[in-house]
Every structure is written in structure tokens, then in C-alpha cells.
C-alpha positions in Angstrom: 3.1 36.4 19.7 5.3 34.2 21.9 5.6 31.7 19.1 6.8 34.3 16.7 9.4 35.6 19.2 10.6 32.0 19.8 11.0 31.4 16.1 13.0 34.5 15.8 15.3 33.7 18.7 15.7 30.0 18.0 18.2 28.7 15.5 18.5 25.4 13.8 22.0 24.3 12.7 21.3 20.9 11.2 20.2 20.6 7.6 18.2 18.1 5.6 18.0 17.3 1.9 15.6 19.1 -0.4 13.5 16.0 -1.0 12.5 14.6 2.4 12.2 10.8 2.4 11.4 8.7 5.4 11.9 5.3 3.8 15.3 3.7 3.9 14.0 0.5 2.2 13.8 0.8 -1.6 10.8 -0.8 -3.3 12.3 -3.8 -5.3 11.7 -3.7 -9.0 11.0 -7.4 -8.7 10.5 -9.4 -5.5 11.9 -12.9 -4.8 8.6 -14.3 -6.0 9.3 -12.9 -9.5 6.7 -10.2 -9.4 6.8 -6.4 -9.0 4.7 -5.0 -6.2 3.4 -1.5 -6.1 0.8 0.2 -4.0 -1.6 0.0 -7.0 -1.3 -3.7 -7.7 -1.1 -4.8 -4.0 -4.8 -4.0 -3.7 -5.5 -6.9 -6.1 -4.7 -9.3 -3.3 -8.0 -10.0 -1.6 -6.6 -9.8 2.0 -5.0 -6.4 1.3 -8.3 -5.2 -0.2 -10.3 -6.5 2.8 -7.9 -5.0 5.4 -7.7 -1.5 3.8 -11.4 -1.5 3.0 -12.3 -2.3 6.6 -10.0 0.4 8.1 -10.9 3.1 5.7 -14.6 2.6 6.0 -14.6 2.1 9.8 -12.6 5.4 10.3 -14.4 7.2 7.4 -17.8 6.8 9.0 -16.7 8.4 12.2 -17.5 12.1 12.8 -14.6 14.4 11.7 -15.0 17.8 13.4 -12.9 20.8 14.3 -12.8 20.9 18.1 -12.4 23.9 20.3 -11.2 23.9 23.9 -13.5 25.5 26.5 -13.6 25.8 30.2 -16.0 22.8 30.3 -13.8 20.6 28.0 -14.1 20.4 24.2 -16.8 21.4 21.9 -17.4 21.3 18.1 -16.4 24.5 16.3 -19.3 24.2 13.9 -18.8 27.8 12.7 -15.2 27.1 11.6 -15.0 26.8 7.8 -12.8 23.7 8.0 -15.4 21.9 10.0 -17.9 22.0 7.1 -15.3 20.7 4.7 -14.4 17.7 6.9 -17.9 16.9 8.1 -20.2 17.8 5.2 -18.5 18.3 1.8 -14.8 19.0 1.1 -15.4 20.1 -2.5 -18.2 20.1 -5.1 -16.9 16.8 -6.6 -16.2 14.9 -3.4 -18.5 13.8 -0.5 -17.0 13.8 3.0 -17.1 10.0 3.1 -15.4 9.6 -0.3 -12.7 12.1 0.8 -12.0 10.2 4.0 -11.8 6.9 2.2 -9.4 8.1 -0.4 -7.1 9.9 2.1 -7.0 6.8 4.4 -6.4 4.4 1.5 -3.5 6.5 0.3 -2.1 6.8 3.9 -2.3 3.0 4.4 -0.6 1.9 1.2 1.4 4.9 0.0 2.1 6.1 3.5 0.7 9.6 2.9 -2.6 11.2 1.9 -2.5 14.7 0.5 -5.2 17.3 -0.4 -4.7 20.9 -1.6 -6.5 23.5 0.5 -8.3 26.0 -1.7 -8.8 29.4 0.0 -11.2 32.3 -0.6 -10.2 35.9 -1.0 -10.1 36.3 2.8 -7.7 33.3 3.2 -10.4 31.0 4.7 -10.5 27.3 3.7 -13.0 27.0 0.8 -12.4 23.4 -0.5 -10.2 20.4 -0.2 -8.9 18.7 -3.4 -7.2 15.3 -3.0 -3.8 15.0 -4.6 -2.6 11.6 -5.7 0.5 10.7 -3.6 2.5 9.6 -6.6 2.4 13.2 -7.8 3.5 14.9 -4.6 7.0 15.4 -3.3 7.7 16.7 0.2 10.5 19.2 0.1 12.4 21.4 2.6 13.6 24.9 1.9 17.4 24.9 2.6 17.2 28.5 3.8 14.1 28.8 6.0 14.0 25.0 6.8 10.3 25.1 6.2 8.4 22.3 4.4 6.7 22.8 1.1 5.1 20.5 -1.4 6.1 20.0 -5.0 3.2 18.7 -7.2 3.7 17.2 -10.7 1.2 18.6 -13.1 0.0 17.0 -16.4 2.3 18.2 -19.0 3.0 21.6 -17.3 5.5 22.9 -14.8 5.6 21.6 -11.2 3.5 23.5 -8.7 4.9 24.4 -5.3 2.4 24.6 -2.4 3.2 26.0 1.1 2.7 23.6 4.0 -0.2 25.7 5.2 -2.0 25.0 1.9 -1.8 21.2 2.1 -3.8 18.8 4.2 -1.3 16.0 4.9 -2.5 12.7 6.5 0.7 11.0 7.3 1.0 7.3 8.0 3.7 5.6 10.0 7.1 7.1 9.6 10.1 8.6 11.4 9.9 12.0 9.7 7.5 14.3 8.0 6.8 11.7 5.3 5.1 8.3 6.0 6.7 5.2 4.7 5.4 3.3 1.7 3.8 0.2 3.1 3.8 -1.6 -0.2 7.6 -1.1 -0.4 8.3 -2.4 3.1 5.9 -5.4 2.7 6.8 -6.0 -0.9 8.1 -9.6 -0.3 5.0 -10.6 1.6 2.7 -9.1 -1.0 4.7 -10.6 -3.8 4.5 -14.0 -2.2 0.7 -13.7 -1.9 0.3 -12.5 -5.4 2.5 -15.3 -6.8 0.5 -18.0 -4.9 -2.7 -16.4 -6.3 -1.4 -16.5 -9.8 0.0 -20.0 -9.4 -3.4 -21.3 -8.4 -5.0 -19.5 -11.3 -2.5 -20.8 -13.9 -2.7 -24.3 -12.5 -6.4 -24.6 -13.3 -6.1 -22.4 -16.4 -3.4 -24.5 -18.1 -4.3 -27.9 -16.7 -0.8 -29.4 -16.7 2.4 -29.3 -14.8 5.7 -29.3 -16.6 8.2 -29.5 -13.7 10.3 -32.5 -14.3 13.3 -34.0 -16.2 14.0 -34.0 -19.9 15.8 -37.1 -21.2 17.4 -36.9 -24.6 18.0 -40.2 -26.3 20.5 -38.8 -28.6 23.4 -36.8 -27.2 23.2 -33.0 -27.6 26.1 -30.6 -28.0 26.8 -28.1 -25.2 25.2 -25.4 -27.3 22.2 -27.6 -27.9 21.7 -28.2 -24.2 22.0 -24.4 -23.5 19.4 -23.7 -26.2 17.0 -26.4 -24.8 17.4 -25.0 -21.3 16.9 -21.4 -22.5 13.7 -22.5 -24.3 12.3 -24.1 -21.2 13.0 -21.1 -19.0 11.6 -18.7 -21.5 8.4 -20.7 -21.9 7.8 -21.7 -18.2 9.7 -19.6 -15.7 7.5 -17.4 -13.4 3.9 -17.7 -12.2 2.5 -16.4 -15.5 4.0 -19.2 -17.5 3.6 -22.1 -15.1 1.7 -25.3 -16.0 1.9 -24.9 -19.8 2.5 -27.7 -22.3 5.9 -28.0 -23.9 6.7 -29.8 -27.2 10.0 -31.7 -27.4 12.0 -32.8 -30.4 15.2 -34.7 -30.9 13.6 -37.9 -29.6 13.5 -36.4 -26.1 11.3 -37.7 -23.3 9.6 -35.7 -20.5 9.4 -37.1 -17.0 7.2 -35.0 -14.7 8.4 -34.7 -11.1 6.2 -31.8 -9.8 4.2 -31.9 -6.7 0.4 -31.3 -7.0 -1.0 -28.3 -5.1 -2.6 -30.4 -2.4 0.8 -31.9 -1.5 2.4 -28.4 -1.8 -0.1 -27.2 0.9 -1.3 -24.4 -1.3 -4.5 -23.9 0.8 -2.4 -23.7 4.0 -0.1 -21.2 2.3 -3.1 -19.0 1.4 -4.3 -19.1 5.0 -0.8 -18.3 6.3 -0.5 -15.3 4.0 -3.8 -13.9 5.1 -2.5 -13.9 8.7 0.7 -12.2 7.6 -1.2 -9.4 5.7 -3.5 -9.0 8.7 -0.4 -8.5 10.9 0.9 -5.8 8.6 -2.4 -3.8 8.9 -3.2 -4.7 12.5 -6.6 -6.2 11.5 -7.9 -9.3 13.4 -8.1 -12.2 10.8 -11.8 -12.8 11.5 -12.6 -9.3 10.3 -11.5 -10.3 6.8 -13.5 -13.6 7.0 -10.4 -15.8 7.9 -12.2 -18.1 10.4 -9.9 -21.2 10.2 -8.8 -21.0 13.9 -11.6 -18.7 15.1 -13.9 -19.4 18.1 -16.5 -17.4 19.8 -14.1 -16.8 22.7 -11.1 -15.5 20.8 -13.2 -13.4 18.5 -14.8 -11.7 21.5 -11.4 -11.0 23.0 -10.0 -9.6 19.7 -13.1 -7.3 19.4 -12.5 -6.0 22.9 -8.8 -5.4 22.2 -9.7 -3.6 19.0 -12.1 -1.3 20.8 -9.5 -0.5 23.5 -7.0 0.4 20.8 -9.5 2.8 19.3 -10.2 4.4 22.7 -6.5 4.9 23.5 
């Protein structure tokens, strides 16, 4: 009753745009490494897969209950309909563990995990249906200042859901919407993906073509531009690296590239694993990065991880 009176008396003078966005960093169409990074293809990086898999499974196996405050402390509200959905089965097609994994995975990479709350005729929660975050837009009504969710449907009109009908697991952010982690960490993920592809193409193609082309006969300016364009089109980027190129006009190829061992590719991979672990807050030894691990520092890292969970 007091809350309703307070809402009636209180007034808000500031306004926000219809589509609420918490990210001020746009996801680059193509990173400096030459690759586009999204929340979908970032999971192809083994360290990203390991970090997200560890977090979502560790939290997913914990008991999720609706709690009620009592004079003696807190107790599980097992009779509440939402408790059954979170603890046992959110819907006929999803188990509770699968639901938690999906929501946490979306919250870690996309910044937000959404689920529609289906209600029965009495308004009680009946089921939770996960909504892919790329289909959901968080909006704010300009008149009431209340949040609502706009969901893209397959080939049909957009569906608007009230905030009370959406289970929203928000990741880190400064507003009602969590930031897209893949967008903020795009350069790191792109670097790791490029290093991964470079190693694969090096062994797949078996040659390195970085070097100098010497033409024994003088080419015109247009001829040099054409030769350069052909080289870039054939070899630029991680997907085209280490391919064989055939020269004409009595030209000679002088390779000058550095082999992966001298380029410290193994060291780069270890460094990128540490960088990705920092992004997700996962100790490196959790994802089997044991290069600098000892029994002593692993023990301390495990204690710190437990303390973070308890706080």
C-alpha cells in the first residue's frame, strides 16, 4: 500500500530513449586482426568455451530456490509456484539445469539472459520459456517510464511483454541492460581467433609467402599495382595465409617470413588464454592453463574463488 502511494506521489522528470542501451562501445564489424567477432563465434575460441562452460555449470548446479524471510532467518518457499520452475522444471521442454546453463551463457556473452513467464488463468507463473537475446529489445515507455520488452517473432509482428512477464538475468552494466561482453572484448577475441586460424593455415597450406618479389623486367605503374592487388587478394588475412603463389614476367620470390617458433606463437597462445581468463574472472588453472601453476598458487586461487562466491 505504501509503495503504491509513493509511486503516486513521486515524479520523475528525466527521460530516456525508447530503446534502452547500456553499451557505449559498438561491436566492430571487423577487428584489427581482420576478423569479425560476435557472441556466437567467440565460443569457438577454446579458452572462451572453457571459461563460460566452467561458470555456467558451476552456478547451474547450485540450488535455485525462492526464499522467504521468517523470524528465524530465511527458509525455502517450496509452495511458491516459481520455486518449482527454478528448482525442478521451468517448462516441459527444458530441464532446470539446461535452463540455468542457457541463461548464464547468454548473460556472460550477450550480457543478458531472457525468459518469458507464462502464467495460468489465476496469474500464477506456469512456465519459463527462454528467449534468445538477439531477438529481445529492452524498451521504456515514454509516458509511464516503465520498462517493457519487445520480442522479434519469426515472420510475424513484434510482441511486447510487460516487465512482470519477463525473467531477466542481467550481466554487468550501468543500466537495465547488461553490456555485450563480445563487443567490449572484441579485439582480444579477434586476436585469439586470428592466432588460432594462423596456426591452422600454416600447417594446412605448408608454405609461407611473406617476402619480396623481384621482377627482372621493369613493370609499368599499372602492372605493379595489378601485381600488388593480386598478392593482397590471394594472401591477405588469416584465411589466405601460407598459400602458394605463381609468378610470371620472369619474377623471383624471396621469402622473408619468420617461422612460428621465432614468432613465439606458443607464447602468444598462452598469453591470450590469460587475457581471456581475466575477462571472465576465471583462474587460468581452471581451464587447464598450467604453464606457471604450482600447488601453492593453485591453492590460494581456489581459496580466493571460494571467498568471492561467499561474498
